[in-house]
mmJSON file of the N, C-alpha and C atoms, coordinates in Angstrom:
{"data_MODEL":{"atom_site":{
"group_PDB":["ATOM","ATOM","ATOM","ATOM","ATOM","ATOM","ATOM","ATOM","ATOM","ATOM","ATOM","ATOM","ATOM","ATOM","ATOM","ATOM","ATOM","ATOM","ATOM","ATOM","ATOM","ATOM","ATOM","ATOM","ATOM","ATOM","ATOM","ATOM","ATOM","ATOM","ATOM","ATOM","ATOM","ATOM","ATOM","ATOM","ATOM","ATOM","ATOM","ATOM","ATOM","ATOM","ATOM","ATOM","ATOM","ATOM","ATOM","ATOM","ATOM","ATOM","ATOM","ATOM","ATOM","ATOM","ATOM","ATOM","ATOM","ATOM","ATOM","ATOM","ATOM","ATOM","ATOM","ATOM","ATOM","ATOM","ATOM","ATOM","ATOM","ATOM","ATOM","ATOM","ATOM","ATOM","ATOM","ATOM","ATOM","ATOM","ATOM","ATOM","ATOM","ATOM","ATOM","ATOM","ATOM","ATOM","ATOM","ATOM","ATOM","ATOM","ATOM","ATOM","ATOM","ATOM","ATOM","ATOM","ATOM","ATOM","ATOM","ATOM","ATOM","ATOM","ATOM","ATOM","ATOM","ATOM","ATOM","ATOM","ATOM","ATOM","ATOM","ATOM","ATOM","ATOM","ATOM","ATOM","ATOM","ATOM","ATOM","ATOM","ATOM","ATOM","ATOM","ATOM","ATOM","ATOM","ATOM","ATOM","ATOM","ATOM","ATOM","ATOM","ATOM","ATOM","ATOM","ATOM","ATOM","ATOM","ATOM","ATOM","ATOM","ATOM","ATOM","ATOM","ATOM","ATOM","ATOM","ATOM","ATOM","ATOM","ATOM","ATOM","ATOM","ATOM","ATOM","ATOM","ATOM","ATOM","ATOM","ATOM","ATOM","ATOM","ATOM","ATOM","ATOM","ATOM","ATOM","ATOM","ATOM","ATOM","ATOM","ATOM","ATOM","ATOM","ATOM","ATOM","ATOM","ATOM","ATOM","ATOM","ATOM","ATOM","ATOM","ATOM","ATOM","ATOM","ATOM","ATOM","ATOM","ATOM","ATOM","ATOM","ATOM","ATOM","ATOM","ATOM","ATOM","ATOM","ATOM","ATOM","ATOM","ATOM","ATOM","ATOM","ATOM","ATOM","ATOM"],
"id":[1,2,3,4,5,6,7,8,9,10,11,12,13,14,15,16,17,18,19,20,21,22,23,24,25,26,27,28,29,30,31,32,33,34,35,36,37,38,39,40,41,42,43,44,45,46,47,48,49,50,51,52,53,54,55,56,57,58,59,60,61,62,63,64,65,66,67,68,69,70,71,72,73,74,75,76,77,78,79,80,81,82,83,84,85,86,87,88,89,90,91,92,93,94,95,96,97,98,99,100,101,102,103,104,105,106,107,108,109,110,111,112,113,114,115,116,117,118,119,120,121,122,123,124,125,126,127,128,129,130,131,132,133,134,135,136,137,138,139,140,141,142,143,144,145,146,147,148,149,150,151,152,153,154,155,156,157,158,159,160,161,162,163,164,165,166,167,168,169,170,171,172,173,174,175,176,177,178,179,180,181,182,183,184,185,186,187,188,189,190,191,192,193,194,195,196,197,198,199,200,201,202,203,204,205,206,207],
"type_symbol":["N","C","C","N","C","C","N","C","C","N","C","C","N","C","C","N","C","C","N","C","C","N","C","C","N","C","C","N","C","C","N","C","C","N","C","C","N","C","C","N","C","C","N","C","C","N","C","C","N","C","C","N","C","C","N","C","C","N","C","C","N","C","C","N","C","C","N","C","C","N","C","C","N","C","C","N","C","C","N","C","C","N","C","C","N","C","C","N","C","C","N","C","C","N","C","C","N","C","C","N","C","C","N","C","C","N","C","C","N","C","C","N","C","C","N","C","C","N","C","C","N","C","C","N","C","C","N","C","C","N","C","C","N","C","C","N","C","C","N","C","C","N","C","C","N","C","C","N","C","C","N","C","C","N","C","C","N","C","C","N","C","C","N","C","C","N","C","C","N","C","C","N","C","C","N","C","C","N","C","C","N","C","C","N","C","C","N","C","C","N","C","C","N","C","C","N","C","C","N","C","C","N","C","C","N","C","C"],
"label_atom_id":["N","CA","C","N","CA","C","N","CA","C","N","CA","C","N","CA","C","N","CA","C","N","CA","C","N","CA","C","N","CA","C","N","CA","C","N","CA","C","N","CA","C","N","CA","C","N","CA","C","N","CA","C","N","CA","C","N","CA","C","N","CA","C","N","CA","C","N","CA","C","N","CA","C","N","CA","C","N","CA","C","N","CA","C","N","CA","C","N","CA","C","N","CA","C","N","CA","C","N","CA","C","N","CA","C","N","CA","C","N","CA","C","N","CA","C","N","CA","C","N","CA","C","N","CA","C","N","CA","C","N","CA","C","N","CA","C","N","CA","C","N","CA","C","N","CA","C","N","CA","C","N","CA","C","N","CA","C","N","CA","C","N","CA","C","N","CA","C","N","CA","C","N","CA","C","N","CA","C","N","CA","C","N","CA","C","N","CA","C","N","CA","C","N","CA","C","N","CA","C","N","CA","C","N","CA","C","N","CA","C","N","CA","C","N","CA","C","N","CA","C","N","CA","C","N","CA","C","N","CA","C","N","CA","C","N","CA","C","N","CA","C"],
"label_alt_id":[null,null,null,null,null,null,null,null,null,null,null,null,null,null,null,null,null,null,null,null,null,null,null,null,null,null,null,null,null,null,null,null,null,null,null,null,null,null,null,null,null,null,null,null,null,null,null,null,null,null,null,null,null,null,null,null,null,null,null,null,null,null,null,null,null,null,null,null,null,null,null,null,null,null,null,null,null,null,null,null,null,null,null,null,null,null,null,null,null,null,null,null,null,null,null,null,null,null,null,null,null,null,null,null,null,null,null,null,null,null,null,null,null,null,null,null,null,null,null,null,null,null,null,null,null,null,null,null,null,null,null,null,null,null,null,null,null,null,null,null,null,null,null,null,null,null,null,null,null,null,null,null,null,null,null,null,null,null,null,null,null,null,null,null,null,null,null,null,null,null,null,null,null,null,null,null,null,null,null,null,null,null,null,null,null,null,null,null,null,null,null,null,null,null,null,null,null,null,null,null,null,null,null,null,null,null,null],
"label_comp_id":["MET","MET","MET","GLY","GLY","GLY","SER","SER","SER","ARG","ARG","ARG","ARG","ARG","ARG","ARG","ARG","ARG","LEU","LEU","LEU","SER","SER","SER","PHE","PHE","PHE","ARG","ARG","ARG","VAL","VAL","VAL","LEU","LEU","LEU","LEU","LEU","LEU","LEU","LEU","LEU","ALA","ALA","ALA","LEU","LEU","LEU","ALA","ALA","ALA","LEU","LEU","LEU","LEU","LEU","LEU","THR","THR","THR","VAL","VAL","VAL","VAL","VAL","VAL","GLY","GLY","GLY","LEU","LEU","LEU","THR","THR","THR","ALA","ALA","ALA","SER","SER","SER","GLN","GLN","GLN","ALA","ALA","ALA","THR","THR","THR","GLY","GLY","GLY","ALA","ALA","ALA","LYS","LYS","LYS","ASN","ASN","ASN","ARG","ARG","ARG","ARG","ARG","ARG","VAL","VAL","VAL","GLU","GLU","GLU","CYS","CYS","CYS","THR","THR","THR","SER","SER","SER","GLY","GLY","GLY","ALA","ALA","ALA","SER","SER","SER","SER","SER","SER","ILE","ILE","ILE","HIS","HIS","HIS","ALA","ALA","ALA","GLN","GLN","GLN","ILE","ILE","ILE","VAL","VAL","VAL","ASP","ASP","ASP","GLY","GLY","GLY","LYS","LYS","LYS","LEU","LEU","LEU","VAL","VAL","VAL","VAL","VAL","VAL","SER","SER","SER","GLU","GLU","GLU","PRO","PRO","PRO","SER","SER","SER","THR","THR","THR","SER","SER","SER","GLY","GLY","GLY","CYS","CYS","CYS","ILE","ILE","ILE","PRO","PRO","PRO","PRO","PRO","PRO","ARG","ARG","ARG"],
"label_asym_id":["A","A","A","A","A","A","A","A","A","A","A","A","A","A","A","A","A","A","A","A","A","A","A","A","A","A","A","A","A","A","A","A","A","A","A","A","A","A","A","A","A","A","A","A","A","A","A","A","A","A","A","A","A","A","A","A","A","A","A","A","A","A","A","A","A","A","A","A","A","A","A","A","A","A","A","A","A","A","A","A","A","A","A","A","A","A","A","A","A","A","A","A","A","A","A","A","A","A","A","A","A","A","A","A","A","A","A","A","A","A","A","A","A","A","A","A","A","A","A","A","A","A","A","A","A","A","A","A","A","A","A","A","A","A","A","A","A","A","A","A","A","A","A","A","A","A","A","A","A","A","A","A","A","A","A","A","A","A","A","A","A","A","A","A","A","A","A","A","A","A","A","A","A","A","A","A","A","A","A","A","A","A","A","A","A","A","A","A","A","A","A","A","A","A","A","A","A","A","A","A","A","A","A","A","A","A","A"],
"label_entity_id":["1","1","1","1","1","1","1","1","1","1","1","1","1","1","1","1","1","1","1","1","1","1","1","1","1","1","1","1","1","1","1","1","1","1","1","1","1","1","1","1","1","1","1","1","1","1","1","1","1","1","1","1","1","1","1","1","1","1","1","1","1","1","1","1","1","1","1","1","1","1","1","1","1","1","1","1","1","1","1","1","1","1","1","1","1","1","1","1","1","1","1","1","1","1","1","1","1","1","1","1","1","1","1","1","1","1","1","1","1","1","1","1","1","1","1","1","1","1","1","1","1","1","1","1","1","1","1","1","1","1","1","1","1","1","1","1","1","1","1","1","1","1","1","1","1","1","1","1","1","1","1","1","1","1","1","1","1","1","1","1","1","1","1","1","1","1","1","1","1","1","1","1","1","1","1","1","1","1","1","1","1","1","1","1","1","1","1","1","1","1","1","1","1","1","1","1","1","1","1","1","1","1","1","1","1","1","1"],
"label_seq_id":[1,1,1,2,2,2,3,3,3,4,4,4,5,5,5,6,6,6,7,7,7,8,8,8,9,9,9,10,10,10,11,11,11,12,12,12,13,13,13,14,14,14,15,15,15,16,16,16,17,17,17,18,18,18,19,19,19,20,20,20,21,21,21,22,22,22,23,23,23,24,24,24,25,25,25,26,26,26,27,27,27,28,28,28,29,29,29,30,30,30,31,31,31,32,32,32,33,33,33,34,34,34,35,35,35,36,36,36,37,37,37,38,38,38,39,39,39,40,40,40,41,41,41,42,42,42,43,43,43,44,44,44,45,45,45,46,46,46,47,47,47,48,48,48,49,49,49,50,50,50,51,51,51,52,52,52,53,53,53,54,54,54,55,55,55,56,56,56,57,57,57,58,58,58,59,59,59,60,60,60,61,61,61,62,62,62,63,63,63,64,64,64,65,65,65,66,66,66,67,67,67,68,68,68,69,69,69],
"pdbx_PDB_ins_code":[null,null,null,null,null,null,null,null,null,null,null,null,null,null,null,null,null,null,null,null,null,null,null,null,null,null,null,null,null,null,null,null,null,null,null,null,null,null,null,null,null,null,null,null,null,null,null,null,null,null,null,null,null,null,null,null,null,null,null,null,null,null,null,null,null,null,null,null,null,null,null,null,null,null,null,null,null,null,null,null,null,null,null,null,null,null,null,null,null,null,null,null,null,null,null,null,null,null,null,null,null,null,null,null,null,null,null,null,null,null,null,null,null,null,null,null,null,null,null,null,null,null,null,null,null,null,null,null,null,null,null,null,null,null,null,null,null,null,null,null,null,null,null,null,null,null,null,null,null,null,null,null,null,null,null,null,null,null,null,null,null,null,null,null,null,null,null,null,null,null,null,null,null,null,null,null,null,null,null,null,null,null,null,null,null,null,null,null,null,null,null,null,null,null,null,null,null,null,null,null,null,null,null,null,null,null,null],
"Cartn_x":[-97.132,-97.856,-97.09,-95.823,-95.143,-95.492,-95.771,-96.132,-97.699,-98.527,-99.831,-99.916,-98.961,-98.818,-98.344,-97.362,-96.748,-97.821,-98.706,-99.655,-100.797,-101.085,-102.09,-101.386,-100.244,-99.603,-99.611,-99.313,-99.417,-100.803,-101.765,-103.117,-103.605,-103.099,-103.417,-102.729,-101.412,-100.825,-101.475,-101.841,-102.574,-103.795,-104.611,-105.87,-105.643,-104.64,-104.287,-104.002,-103.229,-102.699,-103.968,-104.86,-106.123,-107.062,-107.186,-107.973,-107.388,-106.032,-105.402,-105.673,-105.519,-105.744,-107.263,-108.159,-109.575,-109.877,-109.281,-109.592,-109.05,-107.821,-107.437,-108.107,-108.589,-109.383,-110.766,-111.307,-112.675,-112.471,-111.321,-111.186,-111.152,-110.458,-110.356,-111.864,-112.526,-113.89,-114.809,-114.666,-115.739,-115.45,-114.343,-114.053,-113.19,-112.605,-111.67,-110.566,-110.384,-109.222,-108.303,-107.105,-105.97,-106.211,-106.259,-106.401,-105.013,-104.803,-103.603,-103.844,-103.047,-103.218,-102.309,-102.736,-102.064,-101.249,-100.07,-99.373,-99.658,-99.978,-100.063,-98.633,-97.955,-96.801,-95.918,-94.767,-93.933,-93.122,-92.357,-91.594,-90.385,-90.052,-88.994,-88.06,-86.781,-85.785,-84.769,-84.129,-82.953,-81.806,-80.641,-79.496,-78.848,-78.589,-77.994,-76.765,-75.903,-74.675,-74.021,-73.134,-72.697,-71.27,-71.179,-69.912,-69.323,-68.262,-67.636,-68.646,-69.366,-70.266,-71.607,-71.913,-73.084,-73.882,-75.183,-75.961,-76.223,-75.763,-75.902,-77.003,-78.044,-79.08,-79.085,-79.169,-79.249,-80.617,-80.774,-82.078,-82.882,-84.253,-85.114,-85.004,-84.929,-85.029,-86.271,-86.983,-88.201,-88.134,-88.88,-88.94,-90.229,-90.655,-91.899,-93.12,-94.255,-95.477,-96.503,-97.321,-98.395,-99.768,-100.451,-101.717,-102.795,-103.643,-104.664,-105.569,-106.127,-107.2,-108.53],
"Cartn_y":[10.213,11.509,12.716,12.527,13.637,14.009,12.861,13.153,13.709,13.266,13.691,15.27,15.696,17.069,17.924,17.34,18.072,18.181,17.214,17.198,18.452,18.423,19.355,20.768,20.909,22.249,22.648,21.768,22.085,22.526,21.763,22.123,23.368,23.796,25.062,26.096,25.986,26.976,27.131,26.027,25.935,26.726,26.559,27.265,28.737,29.193,30.481,31.202,30.542,31.144,31.315,30.238,30.25,31.45,31.73,32.822,34.141,34.272,35.462,35.799,34.696,34.941,35.307,34.617,34.922,36.389,36.843,38.133,39.236,38.957,39.942,39.988,38.797,38.849,39.549,39.315,39.913,41.528,42.007,43.412,44.048,43.404,43.886,43.76,42.708,42.52,43.533,44.142,45.042,46.538,46.612,47.964,48.765,48.215,48.97,49.62,50.927,51.545,52.186,52.182,52.932,54.351,55.345,56.599,57.282,58.113,58.819,60.182,60.555,61.851,62.863,64.101,65.061,65.723,66.107,66.953,68.403,69.08,70.557,71.293,70.733,71.33,70.326,70.636,69.681,70.57,69.775,70.46,71.327,72.358,73.137,73.548,73.746,74.114,75.071,75.723,76.596,76.522,76.84,76.851,78.287,78.631,80.004,80.031,80.722,80.969,82.354,82.746,84.003,83.972,84.781,84.881,86.325,86.596,87.915,88.932,88.377,89.258,89.474,88.797,88.98,87.647,87.556,86.377,85.916,84.837,84.196,82.969,83.225,82.258,81.453,80.118,79.339,79.431,78.814,78.817,77.722,77.892,76.913,75.544,74.535,73.086,72.433,71.875,71.194,69.606,69.012,67.418,67.087,65.839,65.265,65.797,65.316,65.578,65.877,66.825,67.139,66.965,66.112,65.96,66.971,67.357,68.419,67.941,68.794,68.575,68.485],
"Cartn_z":[43.31,43.398,42.76,42.552,42.011,40.57,39.791,38.413,38.307,39.373,39.22,39.714,40.606,40.944,39.822,39.102,37.952,36.868,36.565,35.63,35.984,37.263,37.863,37.528,37.847,37.669,36.167,35.334,33.823,33.262,33.824,33.588,34.057,35.209,35.844,34.911,34.634,33.684,32.476,31.772,30.579,30.547,31.663,31.962,32.112,32.744,33.065,31.785,30.882,29.626,28.645,28.685,27.956,28.34,29.589,30.022,29.742,29.84,29.395,27.951,27.097,25.727,25.34,25.978,25.931,26.31,27.485,27.892,27.013,26.42,25.455,24.274,23.802,22.561,22.761,24.039,24.293,24.388,24.884,24.982,23.583,22.637,21.299,20.579,20.853,20.249,20.66,21.811,22.357,21.781,20.998,20.428,21.337,22.35,23.241,22.422,22.498,21.679,22.602,22.046,22.686,22.238,23.26,22.952,22.803,21.797,21.751,22.264,23.227,23.791,23.162,22.75,22.179,23.268,22.953,23.929,23.843,24.932,24.777,25.174,26.05,26.437,27.079,27.474,28.243,29.376,30.085,31.126,30.511,31.044,30.438,31.603,31.21,32.114,31.46,32.364,31.788,32.648,32.335,33.021,33.181,34.316,34.585,35.415,34.984,35.704,35.617,36.589,36.689,35.962,34.922,34.275,34.166,34.716,34.639,35.491,36.52,37.274,36.62,35.5,34.755,34.748,34.932,34.891,33.374,33.139,31.649,31.825,30.996,30.939,29.661,29.686,28.401,27.787,26.591,25.966,26.797,26.896,27.417,26.691,27.453,26.848,27.344,26.42,26.793,26.748,27.379,27.362,27.958,27.578,28.099,27.443,28.099,27.43,28.679,28.502,29.522,28.781,28.933,28.174,28.608,27.529,27.758,28.909,29.573,30.527,30.068],
"occupancy":[1.0,1.0,1.0,1.0,1.0,1.0,1.0,1.0,1.0,1.0,1.0,1.0,1.0,1.0,1.0,1.0,1.0,1.0,1.0,1.0,1.0,1.0,1.0,1.0,1.0,1.0,1.0,1.0,1.0,1.0,1.0,1.0,1.0,1.0,1.0,1.0,1.0,1.0,1.0,1.0,1.0,1.0,1.0,1.0,1.0,1.0,1.0,1.0,1.0,1.0,1.0,1.0,1.0,1.0,1.0,1.0,1.0,1.0,1.0,1.0,1.0,1.0,1.0,1.0,1.0,1.0,1.0,1.0,1.0,1.0,1.0,1.0,1.0,1.0,1.0,1.0,1.0,1.0,1.0,1.0,1.0,1.0,1.0,1.0,1.0,1.0,1.0,1.0,1.0,1.0,1.0,1.0,1.0,1.0,1.0,1.0,1.0,1.0,1.0,1.0,1.0,1.0,1.0,1.0,1.0,1.0,1.0,1.0,1.0,1.0,1.0,1.0,1.0,1.0,1.0,1.0,1.0,1.0,1.0,1.0,1.0,1.0,1.0,1.0,1.0,1.0,1.0,1.0,1.0,1.0,1.0,1.0,1.0,1.0,1.0,1.0,1.0,1.0,1.0,1.0,1.0,1.0,1.0,1.0,1.0,1.0,1.0,1.0,1.0,1.0,1.0,1.0,1.0,1.0,1.0,1.0,1.0,1.0,1.0,1.0,1.0,1.0,1.0,1.0,1.0,1.0,1.0,1.0,1.0,1.0,1.0,1.0,1.0,1.0,1.0,1.0,1.0,1.0,1.0,1.0,1.0,1.0,1.0,1.0,1.0,1.0,1.0,1.0,1.0,1.0,1.0,1.0,1.0,1.0,1.0,1.0,1.0,1.0,1.0,1.0,1.0,1.0,1.0,1.0,1.0,1.0,1.0],
"B_iso_or_equiv":[0.0,0.0,0.0,0.0,0.0,0.0,0.0,0.0,0.0,0.0,0.0,0.0,0.0,0.0,0.0,0.0,0.0,0.0,0.0,0.0,0.0,0.0,0.0,0.0,0.0,0.0,0.0,0.0,0.0,0.0,0.0,0.0,0.0,0.0,0.0,0.0,0.0,0.0,0.0,0.0,0.0,0.0,0.0,0.0,0.0,0.0,0.0,0.0,0.0,0.0,0.0,0.0,0.0,0.0,0.0,0.0,0.0,0.0,0.0,0.0,0.0,0.0,0.0,0.0,0.0,0.0,0.0,0.0,0.0,0.0,0.0,0.0,0.0,0.0,0.0,0.0,0.0,0.0,0.0,0.0,0.0,0.0,0.0,0.0,0.0,0.0,0.0,0.0,0.0,0.0,0.0,0.0,0.0,0.0,0.0,0.0,0.0,0.0,0.0,0.0,0.0,0.0,0.0,0.0,0.0,0.0,0.0,0.0,0.0,0.0,0.0,0.0,0.0,0.0,0.0,0.0,0.0,0.0,0.0,0.0,0.0,0.0,0.0,0.0,0.0,0.0,0.0,0.0,0.0,0.0,0.0,0.0,0.0,0.0,0.0,0.0,0.0,0.0,0.0,0.0,0.0,0.0,0.0,0.0,0.0,0.0,0.0,0.0,0.0,0.0,0.0,0.0,0.0,0.0,0.0,0.0,0.0,0.0,0.0,0.0,0.0,0.0,0.0,0.0,0.0,0.0,0.0,0.0,0.0,0.0,0.0,0.0,0.0,0.0,0.0,0.0,0.0,0.0,0.0,0.0,0.0,0.0,0.0,0.0,0.0,0.0,0.0,0.0,0.0,0.0,0.0,0.0,0.0,0.0,0.0,0.0,0.0,0.0,0.0,0.0,0.0,0.0,0.0,0.0,0.0,0.0,0.0],
"pdbx_formal_charge":[null,null,null,null,null,null,null,null,null,null,null,null,null,null,null,null,null,null,null,null,null,null,null,null,null,null,null,null,null,null,null,null,null,null,null,null,null,null,null,null,null,null,null,null,null,null,null,null,null,null,null,null,null,null,null,null,null,null,null,null,null,null,null,null,null,null,null,null,null,null,null,null,null,null,null,null,null,null,null,null,null,null,null,null,null,null,null,null,null,null,null,null,null,null,null,null,null,null,null,null,null,null,null,null,null,null,null,null,null,null,null,null,null,null,null,null,null,null,null,null,null,null,null,null,null,null,null,null,null,null,null,null,null,null,null,null,null,null,null,null,null,null,null,null,null,null,null,null,null,null,null,null,null,null,null,null,null,null,null,null,null,null,null,null,null,null,null,null,null,null,null,null,null,null,null,null,null,null,null,null,null,null,null,null,null,null,null,null,null,null,null,null,null,null,null,null,null,null,null,null,null,null,null,null,null,null,null],
"auth_seq_id":[1,1,1,2,2,2,3,3,3,4,4,4,5,5,5,6,6,6,7,7,7,8,8,8,9,9,9,10,10,10,11,11,11,12,12,12,13,13,13,14,14,14,15,15,15,16,16,16,17,17,17,18,18,18,19,19,19,20,20,20,21,21,21,22,22,22,23,23,23,24,24,24,25,25,25,26,26,26,27,27,27,28,28,28,29,29,29,30,30,30,31,31,31,32,32,32,33,33,33,34,34,34,35,35,35,36,36,36,37,37,37,38,38,38,39,39,39,40,40,40,41,41,41,42,42,42,43,43,43,44,44,44,45,45,45,46,46,46,47,47,47,48,48,48,49,49,49,50,50,50,51,51,51,52,52,52,53,53,53,54,54,54,55,55,55,56,56,56,57,57,57,58,58,58,59,59,59,60,60,60,61,61,61,62,62,62,63,63,63,64,64,64,65,65,65,66,66,66,67,67,67,68,68,68,69,69,69],
"auth_comp_id":["MET","MET","MET","GLY","GLY","GLY","SER","SER","SER","ARG","ARG","ARG","ARG","ARG","ARG","ARG","ARG","ARG","LEU","LEU","LEU","SER","SER","SER","PHE","PHE","PHE","ARG","ARG","ARG","VAL","VAL","VAL","LEU","LEU","LEU","LEU","LEU","LEU","LEU","LEU","LEU","ALA","ALA","ALA","LEU","LEU","LEU","ALA","ALA","ALA","LEU","LEU","LEU","LEU","LEU","LEU","THR","THR","THR","VAL","VAL","VAL","VAL","VAL","VAL","GLY","GLY","GLY","LEU","LEU","LEU","THR","THR","THR","ALA","ALA","ALA","SER","SER","SER","GLN","GLN","GLN","ALA","ALA","ALA","THR","THR","THR","GLY","GLY","GLY","ALA","ALA","ALA","LYS","LYS","LYS","ASN","ASN","ASN","ARG","ARG","ARG","ARG","ARG","ARG","VAL","VAL","VAL","GLU","GLU","GLU","CYS","CYS","CYS","THR","THR","THR","SER","SER","SER","GLY","GLY","GLY","ALA","ALA","ALA","SER","SER","SER","SER","SER","SER","ILE","ILE","ILE","HIS","HIS","HIS","ALA","ALA","ALA","GLN","GLN","GLN","ILE","ILE","ILE","VAL","VAL","VAL","ASP","ASP","ASP","GLY","GLY","GLY","LYS","LYS","LYS","LEU","LEU","LEU","VAL","VAL","VAL","VAL","VAL","VAL","SER","SER","SER","GLU","GLU","GLU","PRO","PRO","PRO","SER","SER","SER","THR","THR","THR","SER","SER","SER","GLY","GLY","GLY","CYS","CYS","CYS","ILE","ILE","ILE","PRO","PRO","PRO","PRO","PRO","PRO","ARG","ARG","ARG"],
"auth_asym_id":["A","A","A","A","A","A","A","A","A","A","A","A","A","A","A","A","A","A","A","A","A","A","A","A","A","A","A","A","A","A","A","A","A","A","A","A","A","A","A","A","A","A","A","A","A","A","A","A","A","A","A","A","A","A","A","A","A","A","A","A","A","A","A","A","A","A","A","A","A","A","A","A","A","A","A","A","A","A","A","A","A","A","A","A","A","A","A","A","A","A","A","A","A","A","A","A","A","A","A","A","A","A","A","A","A","A","A","A","A","A","A","A","A","A","A","A","A","A","A","A","A","A","A","A","A","A","A","A","A","A","A","A","A","A","A","A","A","A","A","A","A","A","A","A","A","A","A","A","A","A","A","A","A","A","A","A","A","A","A","A","A","A","A","A","A","A","A","A","A","A","A","A","A","A","A","A","A","A","A","A","A","A","A","A","A","A","A","A","A","A","A","A","A","A","A","A","A","A","A","A","A","A","A","A","A","A","A"],
"auth_atom_id":["N","CA","C","N","CA","C","N","CA","C","N","CA","C","N","CA","C","N","CA","C","N","CA","C","N","CA","C","N","CA","C","N","CA","C","N","CA","C","N","CA","C","N","CA","C","N","CA","C","N","CA","C","N","CA","C","N","CA","C","N","CA","C","N","CA","C","N","CA","C","N","CA","C","N","CA","C","N","CA","C","N","CA","C","N","CA","C","N","CA","C","N","CA","C","N","CA","C","N","CA","C","N","CA","C","N","CA","C","N","CA","C","N","CA","C","N","CA","C","N","CA","C","N","CA","C","N","CA","C","N","CA","C","N","CA","C","N","CA","C","N","CA","C","N","CA","C","N","CA","C","N","CA","C","N","CA","C","N","CA","C","N","CA","C","N","CA","C","N","CA","C","N","CA","C","N","CA","C","N","CA","C","N","CA","C","N","CA","C","N","CA","C","N","CA","C","N","CA","C","N","CA","C","N","CA","C","N","CA","C","N","CA","C","N","CA","C","N","CA","C","N","CA","C","N","CA","C","N","CA","C","N","CA","C","N","CA","C","N","CA","C"],
"pdbx_PDB_model_num":[1,1,1,1,1,1,1,1,1,1,1,1,1,1,1,1,1,1,1,1,1,1,1,1,1,1,1,1,1,1,1,1,1,1,1,1,1,1,1,1,1,1,1,1,1,1,1,1,1,1,1,1,1,1,1,1,1,1,1,1,1,1,1,1,1,1,1,1,1,1,1,1,1,1,1,1,1,1,1,1,1,1,1,1,1,1,1,1,1,1,1,1,1,1,1,1,1,1,1,1,1,1,1,1,1,1,1,1,1,1,1,1,1,1,1,1,1,1,1,1,1,1,1,1,1,1,1,1,1,1,1,1,1,1,1,1,1,1,1,1,1,1,1,1,1,1,1,1,1,1,1,1,1,1,1,1,1,1,1,1,1,1,1,1,1,1,1,1,1,1,1,1,1,1,1,1,1,1,1,1,1,1,1,1,1,1,1,1,1,1,1,1,1,1,1,1,1,1,1,1,1,1,1,1,1,1,1]
}}}
């Protein structure tokens, strides 16, 4: 029974792989597109510290992307 179970498991894995390939191919055939989203702005931050009793602020640094609404 061990070899029969092993064969069934291999057939199941092969069927799953085949279904995955067919599904990916079908999504491309229907014209499904990957949309590129333009960035309008990102997150920004500054660093501030007190030096000789005065507040010193760094230049803003930006990172990331916020897609348009």
